[in-house]
C-alpha positions as CSV (number, residue, x, y, z in Angstrom):
1,M,-11.4,24.3,10.4
2,R,-14.3,22.9,9.8
3,R,-14.7,22.5,13.7
4,S,-14.4,24.9,16.9
5,G,-12.1,24.3,19.3
6,L,-14.7,22.9,21.4
7,Q,-15.8,20.6,19.0
8,I,-12.4,19.3,18.9
9,M,-11.7,18.5,22.6
10,S,-15.0,17.2,22.4
11,G,-14.0,14.6,19.5
12,L,-10.8,13.7,21.1
13,F,-12.3,13.6,24.6
14,A,-15.0,10.9,23.0
15,L,-11.7,8.9,22.1
16,V,-11.5,8.4,25.8
17,G,-13.9,5.6,26.3
18,N,-13.3,3.3,29.3
19,L,-10.4,4.9,30.1
20,V,-12.6,7.6,31.7
21,Y,-12.0,6.7,34.9
22,V,-8.2,6.7,35.1
23,L,-8.6,10.7,33.8
24,L,-10.8,11.1,37.1
25,L,-7.9,9.8,39.3
26,A,-5.6,12.0,37.5
27,V,-7.6,15.0,38.4
28,I,-8.4,13.6,41.9
29,N,-4.8,13.4,42.3
30,G,-3.6,16.2,40.8
31,S,-6.1,18.3,42.9
32,V,-5.8,17.2,46.5
33,G,-1.4,17.2,45.2
34,H,-1.6,20.7,44.2
35,L,-3.6,21.8,47.2
36,I,-1.1,19.8,49.3
37,A,1.5,22.3,47.5
38,I,-0.9,25.3,48.0
39,F,-0.5,24.8,52.1
40,I,3.0,23.7,52.2
41,P,4.4,27.9,51.7
42,L,0.3,28.8,53.1
43,L,1.4,26.7,56.6
44,G,4.8,29.0,56.6
45,S,2.3,31.8,56.8
46,I,0.2,30.8,59.2
47,G,3.4,30.1,61.2
48,V,4.1,33.9,60.6
49,A,0.9,35.4,61.6
50,K,1.0,32.6,64.7
51,M,4.3,34.5,66.0
52,L,2.7,37.9,64.7
53,G,0.1,37.1,67.3
54,A,-3.0,35.8,65.4
55,S,-5.6,33.4,67.2
56,V,-4.0,30.3,65.5
57,Y,-4.4,26.7,67.5
58,I,-2.0,24.9,65.4
59,S,1.5,24.5,67.6
60,Y,4.5,25.3,65.4
61,P,5.9,21.6,66.0
62,M,2.3,20.6,64.1
63,I,3.0,23.1,61.4
64,F,6.8,22.0,60.5
65,A,5.4,18.2,61.0
66,L,2.6,18.7,58.3
67,I,5.1,20.5,56.0
68,I,7.0,17.5,56.2
69,V,4.3,15.3,55.6
70,F,2.7,17.7,52.9
71,G,5.8,17.6,50.9
72,L,6.4,14.3,51.0
73,L,2.9,13.7,49.8
74,R,2.8,15.8,47.4
75,G,5.6,14.0,45.6
76,V,3.7,10.7,45.8
77,L,0.4,12.3,44.5
78,K,2.5,14.0,41.5
79,Y,3.6,11.1,40.9
80,I,0.3,9.2,40.7
81,E,-1.2,12.8,38.3
82,Q,1.9,12.2,35.7
83,Y,1.5,8.6,35.8
84,S,-2.5,8.0,35.1
85,N,-1.9,11.0,31.6
86,H,0.6,9.6,30.2
87,Y,-1.1,6.3,30.8
88,I,-4.4,7.6,29.0
89,A,-2.0,9.4,26.7
90,F,-0.2,6.4,25.3
91,K,-3.3,4.3,25.8
92,I,-5.2,6.7,23.7
93,L,-2.5,7.1,21.0
94,A,-2.2,3.5,20.9
95,T,-6.1,3.7,20.3
96,I,-5.8,6.6,18.1
97,R,-3.4,4.5,15.8
98,N,-5.5,1.9,15.3
99,K,-8.4,3.6,14.5
100,I,-6.3,5.4,11.7
101,F,-4.3,2.5,10.1
102,A,-8.3,0.4,10.1
103,K,-9.6,3.6,8.7
104,L,-6.8,3.8,6.0
105,R,-7.8,0.1,5.3
106,V,-11.1,1.0,4.3
107,L,-10.1,4.4,2.1
108,C,-7.2,2.8,0.6
109,P,-6.3,1.6,-2.3
110,A,-7.8,4.7,-3.5
111,K,-6.8,7.0,-0.9
112,L,-3.0,6.8,-1.8
113,E,-4.1,7.5,-5.1
114,T,-4.5,10.9,-4.6
115,K,-0.9,11.2,-3.8
116,Q,-1.1,12.0,-0.2
117,K,1.2,9.2,1.0
118,G,3.3,11.9,2.5
119,N,0.6,13.7,3.6
120,I,-1.1,10.6,5.5
121,I,2.3,9.5,7.2
122,S,3.0,13.4,9.1
123,M,-0.6,12.4,10.2
124,I,0.4,8.9,11.8
125,T,3.9,10.5,12.7
126,A,3.8,14.2,13.9
127,D,-0.5,14.7,14.3
128,I,-0.8,12.0,16.8
129,E,2.6,12.7,18.7
130,T,0.9,16.6,19.1
131,I,-2.6,15.1,20.1
132,E,-0.6,13.3,22.6
133,V,0.0,16.8,24.7
134,F,-4.2,17.4,24.5
135,Y,-4.2,13.7,26.7
136,A,-1.5,14.1,28.9
137,H,-1.8,18.0,29.7
138,T,-4.5,19.6,28.7
139,M,-7.6,17.1,30.1
140,S,-6.9,16.8,33.4
141,P,-5.7,20.2,34.0
142,I,-8.7,22.2,33.1
143,G,-10.6,19.8,36.4
144,I,-7.5,20.7,38.4
145,A,-7.4,24.3,37.7
146,F,-11.7,24.3,38.5
147,I,-11.4,21.9,41.2
148,V,-8.4,24.0,42.8
149,S,-9.9,27.6,42.3
150,V,-13.3,26.3,44.2
151,A,-11.4,25.4,47.4
152,M,-8.9,27.6,47.5
153,S,-11.8,30.6,47.4
154,L,-13.8,28.7,49.9
155,F,-10.6,28.8,52.3
156,I,-10.3,32.4,51.4
157,G,-13.9,33.3,52.0
158,F,-14.1,31.5,55.2
159,V,-10.7,31.7,56.9
160,V,-9.9,35.3,55.9
161,S,-12.5,37.6,54.2
162,W,-15.5,37.2,51.8
163,Y,-14.1,40.6,49.8
164,M,-9.9,38.9,49.5
165,A,-12.5,35.5,48.4
166,I,-14.1,37.8,45.8
167,V,-10.6,39.6,44.3
168,A,-9.0,35.9,44.2
169,I,-12.7,34.5,42.3
170,C,-12.3,37.1,39.7
171,V,-8.5,36.7,39.3
172,Y,-9.3,32.7,38.6
173,I,-11.9,34.4,36.1
174,I,-9.4,36.3,34.5
175,L,-6.0,33.9,34.3
176,G,-8.3,30.8,33.8
177,C,-10.9,31.7,31.6
178,I,-10.8,34.5,29.8
179,M,-7.0,34.2,29.0
180,P,-7.2,31.3,27.2
181,V,-10.0,32.4,25.2
182,V,-8.1,35.0,24.5
183,S,-4.5,33.6,23.4
184,S,-6.7,31.2,21.5
185,K,-8.2,33.4,19.0
186,S,-5.0,35.0,19.0
187,L,-3.4,32.4,18.1
188,G,-5.9,30.2,16.2
189,G,-5.5,31.3,12.2
190,E,-1.5,30.3,12.7
191,G,-1.7,27.5,14.5
192,V,-3.8,26.0,11.8
193,V,-1.2,27.5,8.6
194,Y,1.7,26.1,10.9
195,R,0.2,22.5,11.2
196,D,-1.0,22.9,7.3
197,K,2.4,24.0,6.2
198,F,4.4,21.5,8.7
199,S,2.4,18.6,7.3
200,R,3.2,19.3,3.7
201,F,6.9,20.5,4.6
202,N,7.1,16.7,5.6
203,G,5.4,15.5,3.0
204,Y,7.8,16.6,0.7
205,F,10.8,16.0,2.4
206,M,10.0,12.4,2.7
207,D,8.7,12.0,-0.9
208,S,12.4,14.2,-2.0
209,I,14.3,11.8,-0.4
210,K,12.5,8.6,-1.2
211,G,13.1,9.8,-5.0
212,S,16.5,11.2,-4.1
213,R,17.9,8.8,-7.2
214,D,15.8,9.9,-9.6
215,I,16.0,13.9,-8.5
216,V,20.1,13.2,-9.2
217,L,19.5,11.1,-12.3
218,H,16.8,14.2,-13.9
219,G,19.4,17.3,-12.8
220,K,16.8,18.6,-10.3
221,G,18.5,18.6,-7.1
222,A,19.1,22.1,-7.2
223,D,15.6,23.1,-8.0
224,T,14.2,20.2,-5.1
225,K,16.4,22.3,-2.4
226,N,15.6,25.5,-3.6
227,I,11.5,24.4,-2.8
228,I,12.7,22.2,0.2
229,A,13.8,26.2,1.3
230,T,11.3,28.3,0.4
231,V,8.6,25.5,2.2
232,S,11.5,26.1,5.5
233,S,11.0,30.0,4.8
234,E,7.1,29.9,4.8
235,L,7.6,27.8,8.1
236,A,9.7,29.4,9.4
237,D,7.3,32.7,9.0
238,V,4.7,31.2,10.4
239,S,6.7,29.9,13.6
240,S,8.0,33.4,14.1
241,Q,4.8,35.1,14.0
242,I,2.8,32.7,16.8
243,K,6.2,33.2,18.9
244,Y,5.9,36.7,18.5
245,K,2.4,36.4,19.6
246,I,2.8,33.9,22.9
247,S,6.0,36.5,23.8
248,I,3.0,39.6,24.0
249,I,0.3,36.8,25.7
250,E,3.1,35.8,28.5
251,A,4.1,39.9,29.0
252,V,0.2,40.3,29.4
253,T,-0.3,37.0,32.1
254,G,3.2,38.5,33.5
255,L,1.2,42.0,34.4
256,L,-2.2,40.3,34.7
257,I,-0.5,38.0,37.6
258,S,1.2,41.5,39.4
259,L,-1.5,42.9,39.2
260,S,-4.1,40.4,40.5
261,V,-1.1,40.2,43.4
262,L,-1.6,44.4,43.9
263,A,-5.7,44.0,44.2
264,M,-5.5,41.0,46.3
265,L,-3.2,43.2,48.7
266,G,-5.2,46.7,48.3
267,T,-7.7,44.2,49.3
268,G,-6.5,43.2,52.4
269,I,-4.6,45.8,53.1
270,S,-8.4,48.7,52.7
271,L,-9.7,45.4,55.4
272,V,-7.1,46.0,57.8
273,F,-7.5,49.8,58.0
274,A,-10.8,49.2,58.2
275,G,-10.2,47.0,61.3
276,V,-11.8,44.1,59.6
277,L,-8.6,42.1,59.4
278,S,-5.4,41.8,61.6
279,P,-1.9,42.3,58.8
280,A,-0.9,38.2,59.5
281,I,-4.8,37.1,58.9
282,M,-4.5,39.4,55.4
283,L,-1.3,38.0,55.0
284,V,-2.8,34.5,54.6
285,G,-4.9,35.5,52.3
286,V,-2.0,37.0,49.8
287,V,0.5,34.1,50.4
288,A,-3.2,32.1,49.4
289,L,-3.8,33.6,46.2
290,M,0.1,33.6,45.3
291,S,0.6,30.5,45.9
292,S,-2.9,28.7,44.3
293,L,-2.1,30.2,40.8
294,G,0.0,27.7,39.2
295,P,-3.1,25.5,38.5
296,V,-5.1,28.3,36.1
297,L,-1.6,29.9,34.9
298,A,-1.2,26.6,32.6
299,L,-4.5,26.9,32.1
300,S,-3.5,30.4,30.1
301,A,-0.4,28.9,28.6
302,L,-2.6,26.2,27.6
303,P,-3.6,27.7,23.9
304,N,0.6,28.5,23.4
305,G,0.3,24.7,22.3
306,L,-3.0,24.0,22.2
307,N,-4.0,25.7,18.8
308,Q,-1.0,22.8,16.8
309,T,-3.4,20.0,18.9
310,F,-6.6,21.5,17.7
311,A,-4.9,21.5,14.4
312,S,-3.3,17.8,14.2
313,G,-7.2,16.6,16.1
314,E,-9.0,18.1,13.4
315,R,-7.1,16.4,10.3
316,V,-7.1,12.8,12.4
317,L,-11.2,13.8,13.8
318,S,-11.4,14.1,10.1
319,L,-9.6,11.9,8.6
320,L,-11.8,8.9,10.7
321,E,-14.7,10.3,10.1
322,E,-14.2,10.5,5.9
323,K,-16.1,8.7,3.5
324,P,-14.6,5.8,1.4
325,I,-14.7,6.0,-2.4
326,V,-15.6,3.1,-2.7
327,V,-17.3,0.3,0.4
328,D,-16.2,-3.3,0.7
329,I,-19.3,-5.6,-0.6
330,E,-19.7,-8.1,2.0
331,Q,-22.9,-9.3,0.8
332,G,-22.1,-10.0,-2.8
333,E,-21.7,-13.0,-5.3
334,N,-18.4,-15.1,-4.8
335,F,-16.8,-16.5,-8.2
336,E,-14.2,-18.0,-10.2
337,F,-12.8,-16.1,-13.3
338,E,-13.7,-17.2,-16.1
339,S,-14.7,-14.3,-18.7
340,L,-14.7,-10.6,-17.9
341,E,-16.5,-7.7,-19.9
342,L,-16.5,-3.4,-19.9
343,V,-19.1,-2.4,-21.3
344,D,-19.7,1.9,-22.6
345,V,-17.2,1.9,-19.4
346,N,-17.0,6.0,-18.6
347,F,-15.0,7.4,-15.8
348,S,-13.8,11.1,-14.1
349,Y,-11.6,12.1,-10.9
350,N,-13.9,14.0,-9.0
351,D,-16.9,14.4,-11.5
352,K,-14.0,16.7,-13.6
353,T,-12.2,16.0,-17.3
354,A,-13.1,12.6,-18.0
355,I,-10.1,9.8,-17.8
356,L,-12.3,7.7,-19.9
357,S,-15.1,7.4,-22.2
358,G,-16.7,4.3,-24.1
359,I,-14.2,1.8,-23.0
360,N,-15.5,-1.6,-24.4
361,I,-13.2,-4.5,-23.9
362,S,-13.8,-8.1,-23.4
363,V,-11.2,-10.8,-21.7
364,N,-11.7,-14.8,-22.1
365,K,-10.4,-17.3,-19.3
366,G,-6.3,-17.6,-20.7
367,E,-6.0,-15.0,-22.9
368,I,-3.2,-12.8,-22.9
369,V,-5.2,-9.0,-23.4
370,A,-2.8,-6.2,-24.3
371,I,-3.6,-2.3,-24.0
372,K,-1.2,0.0,-25.7
373,G,-0.7,3.7,-25.3
374,K,0.9,6.7,-24.9
375,S,1.3,7.6,-21.1
376,G,-1.7,9.3,-18.8
377,C,-4.2,8.2,-22.1
378,G,-6.0,5.9,-19.3
379,K,-4.2,2.4,-19.6
380,S,-3.4,2.2,-15.8
381,T,-6.6,4.0,-14.3
382,I,-8.5,0.9,-16.2
383,L,-6.7,-1.8,-14.3
384,K,-7.8,0.3,-11.2
385,L,-10.9,-0.2,-12.2
386,L,-10.9,-3.8,-12.4
387,L,-9.6,-4.1,-9.1
388,H,-12.9,-1.3,-8.1
389,F,-10.5,1.0,-6.5
390,W,-13.0,3.6,-7.7
391,E,-16.6,3.5,-9.3
392,S,-17.0,4.0,-13.0
393,G,-19.3,6.6,-13.9
394,S,-21.3,4.7,-16.0
395,G,-21.2,1.6,-18.1
396,S,-20.7,-2.3,-16.2
397,I,-18.0,-4.1,-16.0
398,M,-18.9,-7.5,-15.6
399,Y,-16.6,-11.2,-14.4
400,N,-18.8,-14.0,-15.4
401,G,-21.3,-11.3,-16.2
402,I,-21.7,-10.4,-12.9
403,N,-21.7,-6.6,-12.3
404,I,-18.3,-6.0,-10.3
405,N,-20.8,-3.6,-7.8
406,N,-22.5,-7.1,-7.2
407,I,-19.3,-9.0,-6.3
408,Q,-17.9,-9.6,-2.6
409,T,-14.8,-7.6,-2.5
410,S,-12.9,-10.9,-0.6
411,S,-13.9,-12.8,-4.1
412,L,-12.8,-9.9,-7.0
413,K,-9.5,-9.8,-4.1
414,S,-8.9,-13.5,-4.5
415,N,-9.6,-14.1,-8.8
416,V,-7.9,-10.6,-9.4
417,V,-4.0,-9.3,-8.3
418,M,-2.4,-6.2,-10.2
419,V,1.1,-5.8,-10.8
420,S,2.0,-2.0,-10.8
421,Q,5.2,-0.3,-12.5
422,S,6.8,-0.4,-8.5
423,T,6.2,-3.0,-6.0
424,Y,7.1,-2.5,-2.6
425,I,9.8,-4.5,-0.7
426,F,9.6,-5.5,3.0
427,D,12.8,-5.9,5.1
428,D,12.8,-9.4,5.7
429,S,14.0,-12.7,3.5
430,I,12.8,-13.4,-0.1
431,V,11.0,-16.4,0.9
432,S,8.8,-13.9,3.5
433,N,8.3,-11.5,0.7
434,M,7.1,-13.7,-2.0
435,R,4.5,-15.4,0.9
436,I,2.9,-12.2,0.5
437,A,1.0,-13.2,-2.3
438,K,0.4,-16.5,-0.8
439,S,1.0,-17.3,3.0
440,D,1.1,-20.9,2.9
441,A,3.2,-21.7,-1.1
442,T,5.4,-24.2,0.0
443,F,9.4,-23.9,-1.1
444,D,8.3,-25.4,-4.4
445,E,5.6,-23.1,-5.6
446,I,8.0,-20.5,-4.2
447,V,10.7,-21.3,-6.4
448,K,8.8,-22.1,-9.9
449,A,6.9,-18.8,-9.4
450,C,10.4,-17.1,-9.3
451,K,11.6,-19.6,-12.2
452,S,8.8,-18.0,-14.3
453,A,10.1,-14.7,-13.3
454,S,13.4,-14.9,-14.4
455,L,14.7,-14.6,-11.0
456,H,15.7,-18.1,-9.7
457,D,19.4,-17.7,-11.2
458,L,20.1,-14.3,-9.4
459,I,18.5,-15.4,-5.6
460,M,20.1,-18.7,-6.2
461,S,23.6,-16.3,-6.4
462,L,23.1,-14.6,-3.3
463,S,24.8,-15.7,-0.4
464,D,21.8,-17.0,1.6
465,G,19.9,-18.2,-1.4
466,Y,16.0,-17.5,-1.2
467,D,16.7,-17.0,3.2
468,T,18.2,-13.6,1.3
469,R,17.3,-10.7,3.5
470,I,16.6,-8.1,1.3
471,G,14.4,-4.4,1.8
472,A,15.7,-1.4,3.9
473,S,18.4,-3.6,6.2
474,G,19.3,-6.2,2.9
475,V,20.5,-6.7,0.0
476,G,19.0,-4.1,-2.5
477,L,17.9,-4.6,-5.6
478,S,17.5,-2.9,-9.1
479,A,14.6,-1.6,-9.8
480,G,13.9,-4.0,-13.0
481,E,14.8,-7.2,-10.0
482,T,11.9,-5.5,-8.3
483,Q,9.9,-5.9,-10.9
484,R,10.4,-9.5,-11.2
485,L,10.0,-10.2,-7.7
486,G,6.3,-8.0,-7.6
487,L,5.9,-10.6,-11.4
488,A,6.5,-13.7,-9.5
489,R,4.7,-13.0,-6.3
490,A,1.5,-12.3,-9.1
491,L,2.7,-15.9,-10.7
492,L,2.3,-17.3,-7.0
493,S,-0.9,-16.0,-6.0
494,D,-3.7,-18.5,-6.3
495,C,-5.8,-15.5,-8.6
496,R,-6.6,-16.5,-11.8
497,L,-6.6,-13.3,-13.6
498,I,-3.5,-11.5,-13.1
499,L,-3.0,-7.3,-14.3
500,L,0.3,-6.2,-15.4
501,D,1.0,-2.3,-15.3
502,E,3.9,-2.0,-17.6
503,P,5.6,-5.5,-16.4
504,T,9.2,-4.6,-18.0
505,S,9.8,-1.0,-18.1
506,N,13.0,-1.0,-15.6
507,V,14.2,-4.3,-17.5
508,D,16.6,-4.0,-20.8
509,A,15.5,-5.7,-24.1
510,I,17.5,-9.2,-22.8
511,N,15.6,-9.8,-19.5
512,E,12.3,-8.5,-21.1
513,G,12.8,-11.2,-23.9
514,V,13.6,-13.7,-21.0
515,I,10.3,-12.5,-18.6
516,L,8.3,-12.7,-21.3
517,N,9.1,-16.0,-23.0
518,A,9.2,-16.7,-19.3
519,L,5.6,-16.2,-19.0
520,R,3.8,-17.2,-22.3
521,K,4.8,-20.7,-20.7
522,N,3.6,-20.6,-17.6
523,I,0.8,-19.0,-16.8
524,E,-1.1,-22.1,-16.6
525,N,-4.6,-21.7,-16.2
526,K,-4.2,-17.7,-15.2
527,T,-5.3,-15.3,-17.3
528,V,-3.2,-11.4,-18.1
529,I,-4.0,-8.2,-19.4
530,L,-1.0,-6.0,-19.4
531,V,-0.9,-2.6,-20.3
532,S,2.7,-0.9,-21.8
533,H,3.6,1.4,-24.6
534,R,6.4,-1.2,-25.6
535,D,5.6,-2.1,-28.4
536,S,8.6,-5.3,-27.8
537,T,6.5,-6.2,-24.1
538,L,3.1,-6.8,-26.7
539,S,4.5,-9.4,-28.3
540,I,3.2,-12.1,-26.1
541,A,-0.4,-10.7,-26.6
542,D,-3.3,-12.7,-28.1
543,R,-5.2,-9.5,-28.5
544,I,-4.2,-5.3,-28.4
545,Y,-6.2,-2.6,-27.8
546,Y,-5.0,0.4,-29.0
547,M,-6.0,3.6,-26.9
548,K,-5.7,7.3,-27.1
549,D,-7.0,10.2,-25.0
550,G,-9.1,8.1,-22.7
551,R,-11.0,5.7,-25.0
552,I,-10.2,2.7,-27.5
553,V,-9.5,3.4,-30.9
554,G,-8.4,0.1,-32.6
555,G,-7.9,-3.1,-31.7
556,D,-6.5,-6.6,-33.5
557,S,-6.0,-10.2,-33.2
558,D,-3.1,-12.6,-33.0
559,D,-5.3,-16.1,-32.9
């Protein structure tokens, strides 16, 4: 952990913002509610003291009446306290989710290119749910424990004896301050490790489910099962270590409670023998301590789950503070695509192994330019640099003679669109899926784009045509059909430059020919850059650049 527990708590508390008044309401109601609950058995002890002859000025009917009233008030105040705590928790969780999604919009798409999708999903779900414990069950208990401990120390001091009050204060400090710190240090390492392993397990498990088809087709089911079993075992080992330490902490806490009661009882008995207290009043002091331990014991138990909360909080706060690899340019220039030129472009991830070296490419309006090379040679990386996923290490990327670093991000996105090898299908109608590319597209424009991607006949064969629901709950599309839908989206958009990453990798030779012919005939005033390792895909290109090991090693022209 880069932050201490106190720093994480401060960071999470800062997110409360203008909900602090609700937190104060929860603390006040909780404190009053606990004091009322404490006074219910305390009133009983006062009644017993009265029976034993102590000077008690409250009548028996009044004692019974107060017990009934306090019991009813306890229920009402407990409800208000819990309602306030969970109101804060759910409001804050909604705020945190909004902040995370807003941050991901800034960090992406580069953030998702780091293959942390499963980890991010785990953060949005499991980590945030864990943080809910902090807001609902941690913040107000701290305030409640402090107020109740101070109030009961004063009560014992003024009503019973200041000697017994000093014992009570020592007990409150040991159980409410020292034990939580010791527990936190004892569980700190395992809590962070558990949260990290849990997140990794979540990410790997979700990726395995999503890729189950490919896992089965490639006969990797047994390997995947073994890996999941290994990760699960490691997670279980850490969980066992945590539970073992928690059991020891709970045993020590129980022992301390017994010793505290004995210390209070011993002090009271000593005062009785010294003639300072009557046995009845001494009994009131012991009952006052025993009935007031609830709030400090709640603090003592917090570290059992709080270390995982801190680990989750650390991950969330780190994401919210993460700086984007590329910052959106809001004050740059606007343009309408006419030409593109890459001049001596170099690129590497984290300034380590070079991915691209000295790339020089030029593209003019209306051309279909291809980049050919084996997988891993850097073809797709070039396309992502053209969309400003990352900053190039050196060299320049020029649109219409304007450096990409000086172009307004919204203008770049309105001119350039990329169709990747995997197109995401939303659980909605085909029309709605198409309008992702152009929200105000007419039905005729959608049909035209689908025809250009050789998708129209397939759609018309479906029961509801273009209104057919596809995605998770609807009709499933094959990999090739999904790829064609992505191509149709690109053709529907108003972008003048279309980047195609292996546009026919998931279709057979016949469909590939249909798509390429349709693409060649229907691109109109659009420009296309496509990357592929298949000669058949490159047949429609006007010019081809050949790549090897991150370098352009040749080019030709079909003009």
